N, C-alpha and C positions, 0 to 999 in steps of 0.2 A: 367940109372936104370934098375934093371934084372927086365925084366917082372914078374906080379903073385909072387913077392916080398914075398907080405903077404899071400899068399894062405896056407890052409894046406894040398891041392893036388899038388904034382906034376908036373911041367910043361905038360909030356904027356899027363896027366889025364886031361887037360885043352880046352874042347870043342871047335871048332874053331868059330864053329857057333854062332851070338848073339842073335837070336831068342832062342836056345836052352839055353844059358846062361841067357837069360831071364826067362825061364822055370823054371830053376833049383834054380834062386834068387826065384821066386815064390809059390814055392814048401817049402824052407826055412823060407820063411814068414810064411806060414800057418800055420808052425809047431814052429812058434816063437824063429827061429833060425836066430836073427838077423844078425850077426857077419857072418856068412857063407852068410847068404843071399847077404850082403853088396858087401863081395868079386866077387860072381857071375855076381853083375849088373854094378863094374866097371871094370869084365872084360869083360863082353858085350857091355859098352861103349869103351873099347880100341880096340875091333874090330870095331863097328860102332859109331861112335860118335852122330849119328842123332837117338841114340834107345829110343825114349817117352817112351817102357813100363822101361826099364831101370832107366832111370832118375825117371819114377813115384814109382818105387820100391822105390830108394835112399829116395826118398821123403820121404815114408811113414816111413821109418826107423827113419829119422833126426826128424820126428816128434813124433816119438815115444820116440826119446832122450830128446824130451822137445827145441829142437834147430830149434825153429819156423823158424827165420829167412832164415836159411840155405834147411829147408824142402819146403818153399813157393819157396825160388829160381828155385829149382829142379823142382817143378811143373810148372811152369812157364815155364821152358825149356821146358818140353813134351809139356806144351801149344801149346808153338812155332812151334813145330815139329807136332803137332795134335790138330791143331783152335778147330775143333769142332766135336773134344772129350769129352765129358760130364765128365769122370774119373777125367778129372785135374781139370778143374773148380770147381767141386764141392769139391775135396781136398783143393783146396785154399781157397775155403769159409767157410771148417771148421778150416781150420788152424789159419784163421783169429779170427774166433768164437773161441777157443781155448785162444788167446792173446788177446781178448777183444775187439780187432779191430772188432764190430758190420756192421756198413756201410757198410767196405769193404766185408764184410762175404757176406753182404743181394746182392751187387753189382755183386758178381761171381756168388750167385748161382742165380741171377736174368739171368744173362748171359745161364746160363746153360739149364734154363727153355725156353728161349727164340730159343734155338737149338734147346729144342726137351720137346715139352710141354705135353707128356703123359707119364712122370717117375714120377709116385707116392712120391717115397722116395726122390726126389729132395723137391718138394712144402714139404714136410715133414720135412725135414731140415731148408726149408726157415720158417715154422711156427716156429719151438723152435727158428731162430734169431729172428724173430720179439716178439715170448715171451722175452725173454732176454732184448730186447729193449722197454718192455710195448707197443708196438703195440699191443694191443690184438684183436681190430677186425682186421687187416691183419693177424694176425696169425688163426685165425678163419677161415678166409675163405681158406689160407693154408690147415688145415688140414679137412675141408669138404672137397675140392678137392683131398686131399689125400686119404681119405675114396669112393669117386667116382670113382678115378682109381683102386682104391683097397681096395674092402671094408672087408679085412678081416686083412689092417694093426692095431693090436692092439697098438703102441703106439701115431698113429692121435686120437685115441677113448679118449685117455690119454691126449696128447696135448688138447683137445678140452674141454672137460671136465673141464682142467684146467682152461683154458678161462673164461668158463662159472663163475666157482668159484671165480675168480676174480671180474665177473662181481655181485657176489653175486645172482645168479640164481640157485640155488640147486635142483629146480623144471629140470633144464634142465640139469644139470650134472647127475643128474640120470636118464634121459630119454638116454642119453649115456654112460652110463655105462651098463644098463639096454640091451644095444643092444651090447654092448662089450661082454658079460657075454654069449649071446646067443652065440657066435663063441668060448670062453673058458671058460663054469661055473668054473673052476677051477684056474682061474686066481687070483692068491694070490695078485697081486699091483691090479686089479679092486676091487677085494673084499674090499682091504684095503680102497680103495678111495674113493668107494660107502658108506663104513663106515663114510667116515670123511664128506662125502655131511651131511648123516643123522645127524652127531654132530654138523654141521652147524644149522640143521635144530630145534637141542632141543629136536630130537627124541633118547632119551638117549639108551633104551633097543634094539631097532633096529639096531643102531649103534655098539652096543657091540657085538648084533649075528654077522655082519657082518665082523667085527675086528675078532672075535676067527673062523670066518671060514678061513681066509685069515692064520691066523697062524694054522689051520689045512690042509689048501692046501702047507703053507710051514713054518714050524716052525722055521727058521733061517730068518725070515724076520723083521730086529730090526723095521723097522717104525711102525707095526702092532701093536708091545709090546707098543710102545711108545705115538699113539694115545690112546691104550687103558688104560695105564697109566694115560696120560693126563686125557682124561674122566674119571677116577674113580676119579683124584683129582676134578674134577670141579663139581664132584656130591656131594664130601666131604667124599668118602671114602679112607683115606688117606693108610692104609695098604695094601692095594689091591693094589691103584696105586703106591708104591715104588715097591711090588714085581714084579709090569711088568716090570717098566724101571728099576729098577736093572738087568732085564731080557734082556733087549735091552741093556744095556752096556757091559752086558756079552758076545751079540753078534758081538758088535759093539762098541769096547772101544773108539773110537775116533768121536761116536755121541753126538757132542755137544748140540743138542735138549733134546736129554736122561737127560743130566747129568743137564743141565739147568731146566727141570721139575722136574727131583729129588730133586732137589736143595728144588725147593718150595714146593713141600710132606715135608720133612723136617722139612724146619722153620714154617709148619702150626702146626706141631705138638712138636715145639720147641727144636725140637733136634738141636742146632745152632751148633756145633761143623761140623755134618758131614753138617749141611744148608749150611752154608757158607762157605766151601770148596766148595761145588759141585757148589755154583752162582759163583763160578770165569768163569766157563763155559759160561755166558753171553756176555762174549768177542766173542765169536766164534760162535754164534749162529745169523741169520738172522734176529730173531725174534724182538730183539732191535737194529740192526743198530748204534751197540758200537765200532765197531772197531779201530774208529777213535782214541778212548779214550785212548790205548794203546800205548804206545810210548816205548822207547828202555829197553830190556831187565833189563841191567847193570845199568839200574837208579832206579829199581823199589824198593821201601823200604822195606824192612824186616821187619821191626818192632823193630830195635832195638835203642839202645841212639843216638840222634842227635848230639850233642855234639857239638851245634853251627851252624848246618847247614843247607841250607835254602830247605825246603822242600815244594813242589807243591802240594796239594792235588784238584784234578779233579771233576767238579760237573760231573752229568750225568744224563738221566731221568727225571722227573717230579721236580716240584715245590715242592708236598708236599713230595718227595725223601730228597730234601734239605732240607727243615725244620727239618723232621725227624733224617735226621745224621748228619745233621751240632754239633750234642749236642756232637758228637764224638771229634773236632778238640781240645778242652780244653786238652782233655787227651795229644791228640800229642806234645802241645805248652810244656804240663808238662817234655816232654821228652827232654826239651834244646834245639830246634829248633826256628828259623824261617818259621813262615806257610804263605807260600800263596795259595787264596781261588780264583779258577777260574772257573766263569759261563759264562756263557750266557743269563740267567736269569737276568732282572733286578730288583735286591734283594739290590743293593749297601744302598739304604737307610734306611731299614729295619737290616741288618747288619754292617751298618759301627763303630758300638759301641761294635760288638761282643768278648765278652773275647775268644779269641782262633785264632783269624785272626790277621795276622799283616800288611799282603795287601791283599787288594780285587781286583783282575784284572779281567775285563769285557772282554770277548775271543770274544765278538765281533767290539774290538778296538785294541785290541794289539795281535800281532804276537805272538806266540810262541815262536821261535826263536830269539825274545826279548827282553824273560824272562832271568834271571840267576835263576836256582835251582842246587842243589846237586843230590834232587833223588826225586820219585812222587809217585802217589798213585789214585787211583779211589775214589771217596767218598765212596761210597758204599760196599769198600772192606776194610775199616776199622775195621768194627766187627769182622772180621775175623785174620785181623792182630794184631790186641789190643785183642784179645781173649775175646770178649766182648758177655757172653753170658747170658743167664735168670737169674744170677745173678744181671746182668747193671738195673732191673727194681726196684732196689731200688736207681735210679740215681733222682735228684732233678729236680723240676720246681718252677717255671720260668728256662728256660734258654735263654729265648730271650724276651726281652723290647720294651715296647710302647715308643715312642717319647714321655716325657713328657710337650712336647707345645704341640702335637698335641692332648694327650689325653685332656686337658683344652678345647680345641678348640671344639670338637665333643662332649664331658660332657654337656656343656650345650644345644647343642642343645636336648640331650638323655635326660637329665633331666629335660626338656619340656614337656616330655609324661609321663603318669600318670603308676602305678604300675609298677608288677616286667616288667623289661626291657628283651624282647628275641631276640636275633638274630639267624637267621635262611639264610641256604643255601640249593638248594636242587638239581643245576645243576652243575657236573662239565665239564672238558675239554671234549665236544662231539667228537673230534680226538682220546678219549685217546680208547685202543682197547676192555676193558670191560668197556665204559661210559652205555650203553643198562642198564645192571644191574645194576651198581652202583647207578644213579642217579636217583633222583625221581618225577615223578611229580608234579606240583606246586598241586593240586588239593588236594593232599592229606593233607596238612598243610592248608585247608580250615576252618578245625574243631579245628583248634588250635586258629586260627588268629579269630574266633569268642567268644573265651572264656574271661569271665569277670576277671577282674583285672590284665590282661597283658595287655603290648603294644611289637607288633609285629615290628622287624625291619630287611627287608632286607639286607643282607651279599653278594648278588651276583652284579659281576660285568662281564658285556656283554654278557656272556651265559645264556640264560634261564629267561632272563627280559621280554621275549613277552609274556610269561604265565601270567604277572602278568595287561593285556589289558582287558578289560570285566570281571572284577571280579563280581560275585554272590555279593548282598547287603550283609550288616553287615560283610562281608571277607574284614578287616582293617590291612592292611599291609604298613608300613611306609618305602619308597624308600629313599635311602641316597644321591642320584641324581648323576650326572655324575661329580661332583667336588670328590669324591670318589677314591683317589689314581690317580689323574690324574698327569700328566707332569710324565710319567713314575714311580711313585713313588710305585712300587709294592707293595704294603700292607702293607707301612706303614700309612695310614690312618685307613687301615681295622682294623691294631693292635692297633689303639687309640681306634678305635667303639667299638672292643670288649672289650677291659680295661675297659669300662665306661657301661658296660652290666649286666646282673645278672647271663645269662645261654644262651647258644650256642646250636640250637639243627643243626645239619648238616648232609647230605652225606657223603660218603665217597671221598671228596676233598681236594685241598690244606689248605682248610678254618680250617677243623679239626686237620690238623696238627700244623697250626698256632695259634688257641683258645688252644692246647695242650700244646705248648710248653711256649705260658704265664702263663698256670699254671690258666687258665680260668675255670671252670666247663662247663663240654663239655660233650652235647647225641652226640652220633653216631649212627646214623641208617643203619644198615645193608643189605646188600641181604643173602639169605637162604646162601651162600659161598661166603664170601666178600672176598677179598685181603689177600694173606699171612700173613700179618701183624697182622692180627686181631685174626688168631686162627680160630679156628672151632665151638669151646660153650665156655659158659662164659659173664658174664658180665662186667669182668676187663682186662684191656689189662698191658701189663709188661712196653709197652712203655710213659704209661702219668697214674700216678694215679690219676689224676683230672678228666679222663675219663670215661662215663658209657655206655656201648654197648648193644643196642636193636638191636635182629637178627631177621630177617625174619623164622618164624617157617616150613613154606612150600615154594620154589620157587615162587617167583612174587607176593609173598602177601603180600603187605605193608597195606590193609585195618586191616588188624589185627595187624600189627605192632603197627600203629600208635593212635588206641584203646589202648592199653599198654600205650604207651606215655605220648595219656591226660591223664589216670588214674594220671598216674607219674606225669605229671603237675599238675594236681589239687593237688594232696599231696604240692607237693615244693611251689606251691602260698601260701596253706594253713597254712603252716607251718613259711611264712616269716611272 
């Protein structure tokens, strides 16, 4: 083989010494000329097969080309030749991190530290890997050590603050960022992250101020626009929210978080065409962790006639979402296909006879590979694909039905109680990210439970029942007991109980959707800025014509809301 066959340089121009060739290769690397750099490193190895620098340089090029196995092999060869050189160990660790082999990354970065404990940047890299592994306490130690060795390492301050944010310690987050700002008062990233800390504590005006300062110093930082847009949305200011989120997308068209947050802002104001389109980005944001719900693109249903084909509709998100969006399945069924509905929730009892499901698939028991289908779609993509907009408010309820035998069973027990019979629910799943604002401390219901002419029944299951202990005198509420929805019959008994009640008063939980879909009279109690599906104003909702919305008039003020509910309930009782 002719020597230097692929070289753009003539044979006479090729330096003979490997160190010189390596220096030329490193110069090309710095300039981003990877092809020329690769040639020089290959030439160096031909001159000296034990040239560690050349193998290291080739590893960098291969890693840049995403050829990680070959890159790691080059770094390993360099390490064999220079076993005590930190840079080879560090590069191997970084390559393993990039392909998600985090334990191997930790191993090599720890080896690098064992050789030299005085290099802050290696502790920083190890801290990042520990963060990826959710080993946040170890990450804190590494970031603190980095700062100890290099007090001006801004990345370490950001990493340390991120850990404290995970620990929900916003005060410590602020302390770290204040120190960072002393080093660089114009750091847009630090200002943005400091705003996020104040966002976490609910200090809206302060958060907005820091976000705007961040934008002032870096008008192209899309993350700052996302944060301020999300904050305006959470504060009920949708026009401002949309403006900032659209700007974020202009700066970074692939910013999934910006698209997803923009979808919510559009949905709040019932701009369904734009909202549903942007809502498809939910699969690309880690906020919801829904990536596994997508399958092969070629099998994604385009909304056309099914003509006997089998369609798999995949459940996603919470129980309330399922009960709300399952209304669209009959529309799919009308297009002439066989409808499979896949979920991991124990809803088979409630949905056994639902009009629109040919076969119910329990994701916990059946492997997807064993299910035959021609096309699929995630459940909450149906409004977009069916083009179901605001006109869908004319849908009919009920579309779910309680088991008649269960209704007879529970009606006997409920009818024994006097007066107007009211079911209440105050606590949703505490793991839900916004549960703190939507769930209602039970003591706010005390005044309703004391009212004459009514009997109050608890519709709580598991969460929130501890609040029924040691109740004050005259606060009377009937607990339906542990046999409600026993044996994994989720909502089967609850649906039967609801059918036997006159009115449901509930926080924003799955119970609101269950009662709404059963066509029962529901009063839904909402925080100042509720979930997107309830909009930002009005007493009515497009989703359930049988539902009345009670909204907080100021953030966190349940007392004023319950005074209105009490007055409305007095009128309701007197009218019966």
